[in-house]
N, C-alpha and C positions, 0 to 999 in steps of 0.2 A: 736433537731437546724433542723434535717430534714421536722421532721414534725411544726414547725413552721412557716419555711421557705413556705412550699406546702398549710400551711395555711392563707397567707400574700399573696400568691401570685394566690392565688383563688382570694382573700377578691379584691383585685390591679386592679384584668384583668378588669373588669364589669367598677371599678371605670374611666382605660382610655377614657373610653366613655366622661366624664362629665368634660374631659380636665385635673387631676388632677397627675400632676407628679411629686407627691413625692415618695422617694423611702420606700422603708421599712426597712433597714437597718436603716434608720433613727427615723422613728418610733418607731423603735425596741428600744432605747437606747437613744432615749429625756424623761428629768424628768421637770415637771412643779409644782414639789413638793413645797408648800411653806416653806419660810426659817423657820418655825419650825419642821420641821419634817425633819428628816435624811431617807438616803436609801443605807444604807455601802454595803448591795449584791445588786443591781443596778437594783431592781421587779419593778421598781417603782412605788410602791406603801411608806408608812412611815412606820420603822424599830418601833416595840418596844421597849418602850425606856429598858436603859438599866438599870438608878434606878428604883428598886424594890418598893420607895416612891412616885416614876410617877404612878406606876398602878395599874389599877381600876375595883374592886371589889366590884360591887353594892346589895344592896339583890334584891332589884327587876331587870329584866331585863325589858328597852323598847325597842318593839319594833314596826317595821313603815312598809307597802309593799307600794312603790311607786304609790302616787295617780294616776295611768292611766282615773281611773275609780273614782263613789262612795264609800268613804274609807268605809261605812255602808253597803255596800257591801259584802267587804272583810272581817269583825270583823268575821260575824260567820264559814265563808270559812278557815281563820288560826285559829280556833279556837283548831283539834284535836291535827294539828304540835305547837300551843302553848304550849297544856300541855303535850306531847311529850317532846320539850325542858327544863320547868321546870323538871320533872321525870329524863334527864339527867345530867340536871347542877346542881340542886338543891335549884332552887332558881325561886320566884318567878318573872314571867311575861306577864306584860301587853301592850296588842297590842295599840299603838299609829295612831289613827288617821287623819294624814296628810293631807291635805287641798291644798298642794303647793308643787313643786318640792322646790320652794325658803325656801319653812318652814322645810322642810325635810330635807335640806340641815343644815340648825343652827340649827338645834337642832337636831344635831351631834356634830357639829362645836361646842358645848355652853357645851357638855356633857350629853348632860339628853335623846340624842339617843343612844342602843349599841346594835341593832339586827338588821340589817335593808334590803330591796329590793329594788334598785336602777332602775329605768327606764335607757336604754340602753345611754341614751345623758347626766342623771345623773350621769354617774361611774366615767367621767375624773373632773368635779367638784369635786367631792363629795369626789374624792383620792384624790385629791390635795389641796385642802384648807379644806377638813374634816374630813383628815385623815383617810379615810374609807377603807378597805382591803377585797377585794369581794375575793370570793373562790371558791362560785358555782354556780346556777342557772340552770332553768330548762329542761331538755332537755327529747327528744320522748323513745319508750323501746328498738330501735335502737342507743342508741341515739344522734344521727340528733339532731342538735337545730336550733331556729331565728326564723326570722317570717321577714315578706316584706314593706316597706313603700307604701304605697297605693295610689294614688292622686284618689279622686273620686268626681263625681255630680250627681244628681238626671235628671233623664228622661224627656227629652224635656227642659233642662237646654239653647241645644246650642253648649256645650264643648262632643266635641269631640275628640279630641287633644289635647296634652297639648298647638300650639300655641293658641287655643281659648278660653284660658286664659285671655290674654290678655285684657285690659279695663275690667276687672270683677272683683270679689272681692274673695279669696282665705284665706279659715282659718289655722295656726299653731295651734301648743299648748299652748308650750311654747317654749320661745331660749334654754332652757338649753336640749331639745323633741333633738335628733337625727331622728327619722323617721316621727318628728313634726314640725321640725321647718330643723333644721342641713341636714338630708340630703334631703331635698325638695330643700332646696334653693341654694345648690351646683347645683343639676340636672336640675334646670331650671333659674338658671346665665350662667352655664356653657356650656351648652347642647341646651341651646334654649332662650337666650341671652335675658330673662325674670327677671327684678328686681322689689323687693315690692318696691310703693308709685311712681314710675315710667310708669311702665306697668301694676301695676295691684294692686288693694286694698287690705293690706294683714288683719288678724286680728288675734287676741288670743284667741284662747276658754277656753283655762284653763287645758282641757284634750278631749282626742283620743274620749270618750263618747260625748264630749258637739261637737263634729266638725264630729263628724258622726250624732247626730243627729239632726246637724245643718243644715247640706244637704241636710238630710230627708226630716225637716220641710221648707227646703226652703231656709233659711237666711242667708245661706252661698251658694255661686253659686258654686265652689268644697273646696275641703279640701282634705289636708295631714296625713295621721294617720297609725296607726298600723295595719296590718292586723291582727293580734293577740287578738285584744281586738273586730275588727268588727267579728271576728267568735264565742267570747263565746258570742258575743251580740247578733250576728242572733240565735245561741243555745236556748238561755234566751227567744226568740222571744221579747228580744224587738224591732227588727229593723225584717223587709224582707227582699229578695234579690231584689223586686222591685220596693224598692226605694230609690235604689242607681245604678248605673254603674261606674264601675273602668276604666281611660282610664289612669294607669301605673301603675307598678307592680315591683322595686325596687332589687335587688340582695337580697340574702339573708342574715341579720344582725346577732349578739348577742341578746339575751333576756335582760330579767332584770337581774342583778349581784346581789347574795345574800350575804352579808360578816357581816364583824364586825369592831365593831371600832376600831383605832391602840391599842390606851393603857390598855386593859384589861388587867387582871392578864393574864401569858400564861394558867396558868390551863385550866383560864374556857376560854379560847378561845379557847384549843384545846376537849373543851367538850363540844359546841358551834358546829363546826365543826359534831363530835361526834353524835350529834342532827341531825344534817340535813340529814348526809349520814344513818346511821341506819333507819330512819322514813319509816313504813312501811305506803304506797299510797292508800291500799288495801281501798274501802269499807268507804274513808275518804272524808268530805266537799270539800278537797283542791283537791283528783284525780276527781270530778264529774264538779268541777267547772273549770278544765284547762287540761282536756281531749279532751273539745272541741275548744283548739289551740293546743293539740295532744302531751302536756309533759305529764311525766309519772313518771318524777325523778329527784333527784339531780346528780349532774354529778362535778367532780373537773375541777375548769377551773382559768387560773391567769389573772389576769390585762394585763400583757405586752405581751403574746399573742392573748387573744381572744377578747381586745379592740383597737389593731392596724389600723384597717382599721378604728375604728372609731375618731381615733385622726388623721388619714389621712386626715377625712371628714374634720374635726373640723379644721385641719393647711391650709389643702383650703380656707374655709372662715373665716379666720383667725379671731380665737374665741384665746379670750385670758382670763385665769381666771384670774379674781380680789378677792384676798381671804380677804382682809379688812374687 
């Protein structure tokens, strides 16, 4: 409990400047699970069904990585890991190239997606509406983790600080994104009194890479993005650092959460966890890609602890989960 409270206090301190007066205690016990799920142990995620007849044990596991960038980029990146997942579970594994956060959520809720990495902001709706059970995320070699939300513009835009966005356009990614929507919305409204459609023109690009390229190509005056994606695009030389300027950098947020759907056969769920925690990164495409944003291993996490700050931001934005 001490570690948990220290983490929450660390996360909430920077949010105090955004006018977010929610308490850590509220966020740790609040549950928004859809009524078709149970949470008897209070960990805020759906319990495995007690009736074995409700367990899922597919011959082929479907895996999807959050569509923060073009899915085609990541099919090869994840290939080595998925081969390892096959070896550990004894199942065939197929990469599912989802095109949007909504499509990924719906696939898991409909039973067509078994293992996934959901982006930071999509974890709460995935947990509450699709029965997602996150148990790991990527971290650096020293165990530290996370990314920051940045608001970027292009050189010569005339935007030098946040208030300069007034009267201009700003790109978000999607309404379920933390860094691409929820966190910047809280910042702009609480700290600077800027409201979308009233003080600036909002746009939804569909992805962090789209927002970044939109700024670089001057389609957007500014954009709120995850700097982990920005770093990977810089490393691949998709863009260079002379093509944009950052005018705001947030506190550190948890990154993509990886997990499985709640109703997998328990033995299979344990094998999936084993695959993540025994994966050897050395020399793999996964290591090559994610070292660009600092990640080097999978570490254990819990939704209750590590996503407390995200739930705080969501509550401050009056986010409601429509699980119908």
